[in-house]
N, C-alpha and C positions, 0 to 999 in steps of 0.2 A: 325275187329280184326287183319286181315293180313296187312292192310294198315300201322299201326304204326310200325309193325315189319319190313315190307319191307322198309319203310322210314328210319328206324334206320339202317338197313343193307346198304342201299344206302349211307346214310350220313357217315357211318363208312368207306366204300370203298373210298368215295371222300376224307375224312380226311386223310386216309393212303396214297392215291395217291398224295395228296398235300404235305405230308411230304417228300415223296421220290423225288418229283420234287424240293422242296426247298433244299433238301440235294444235289441233282445233280447241282442245280444252285450255291450252295456254294462250289462246287468243290469236293464234296464227291463222292465216287464210289457208284453206285446203284446195283452192282452185288452182288449176294447172295453167301456167302462162303459155302464150303462143310460142311455137318453136323457133320462129325466125324473128330476129329483132327488127324493129322498124324505127325510123328516125335516128336518134343518137344510138351509138353502140351501147349494149346493155352492160358493158364492162366499164365501171366508173372508178377512176383513179382516186376519187375522194371517199369511196366506200371503205368501211373497215376491212381488214384482211380476212376476217371470218365470213364476210358476205360481200361478194363482188358483183352481185346483180344477176348472176346466172343461176338458173334452177331447172333447166330443161336439157335433155339429151338432144344433140343436134345431128341431123344428117349432114352429108358433105356440103351441100349448098348452104344450109343453116350455119354450119361452123365457119365456112368461108365468109359469110355475111357478118357473123359475129365479130370476126377479126378485121375485115376490110370495109364493111358497110357502115352506113349511118353518116351523120354530119360530122362526127368526131370519132373516126375509127380508131380502134385499139392499135392497128398497124402504125398509124401516124404517131401515136403516143410512144410506142415502143421505139420507133425510128428516132424520134427526137430525144429520147432518154439514152440511146445507145452510146453517144460520145462520153457520157459520164463514167462508163465502166472501164475506160482506158487508163484511169488513174485511181489511186486508193480512194475509197469512199469516205466522205465526211459523215461521222456519226450523227451530227446535228441536222443534216439536210439530205444528202444524196443516198445515204445508207437506207433510210426509210423508203425513199422513192423506189430504189432498186428492189428492195425486198417486196414491196407492194406489187410492183410490176411482175416479178417472178411468181408471186402467189396468184395473180390474176391470170397469167398465162397457164399456170398449173391447173387452175379451175377450168379453163377452156380445154386443156388436154383431157381432163376427166370426163368432159361432156361431148367430146368429138369422136368420130369414127376412127378406127385403128389406122386406116390409110393416111390420116392427117396427123396423127400424134407424133410421128417422127419429125415432121416439119416444125411443129410447135415446140417439141423438146429441143430441137436444134436452135430455135430462136431463144428459148429460155436459158439454155446452158451457159452462155456468157454472163447473164445476169447472176446466175447461181455462183459462178466462179468469182465474180466481183464481190458477192455477199460473203464469200469465204475468205476475203482479204487479198485475192490475187487479181491484179488488173487483167482485163480481158480485151479481146479485139472487137471493136464496134463493127468492123466490116463483116465479122461472122454473123452478127445480128442482121445486117442488111442483106447478106447472101441468103440467110435463112428465110427472110421475108419474101425475097424475090422467088425463091424456089417454091415456097408455099403458094404464092400468088399464081405461079405457072401451073401448079397442080390444080388449083381451084379453077383456073380457066379451062384446063383440059377436062375437068369434070362438069363443065357447063355453067359455072358461076359467072355472072356478068354483074359488074358494079352498077347499081342504080343510084341516082341522086348525086 
């Protein structure tokens, strides 16, 4: 029984090490960034959808700081974009903004601990609804942000700066 598990573990390690070698050969950096963002939020609205500036798995405090921390927090960007989802999206302007925001929240979902993903998915859901052509309720976004912030505070996150 241990042999298949050991073999799977070894295969996983080899696969991951092969990916990092391939990335290094392609000229990518293989250094690991710090887990907690500092200064501006690491989520950049101007970044392409395929790369939103996140590359580290966060603990609860790190995930809360990634969303609420920095000089230009993602939470503020999400809140300011929320009114747009109340009406049909304009393909030339708001559709791209909403899509990018949804993708960036999705990236944070994938890097956050399970206890926070429900909050982030609740924040993202109205953006996804708007992307699919149905107007959504901006208040659902605001309620999701407040709920997420309360959980972060309960977990010991304190906004700095």
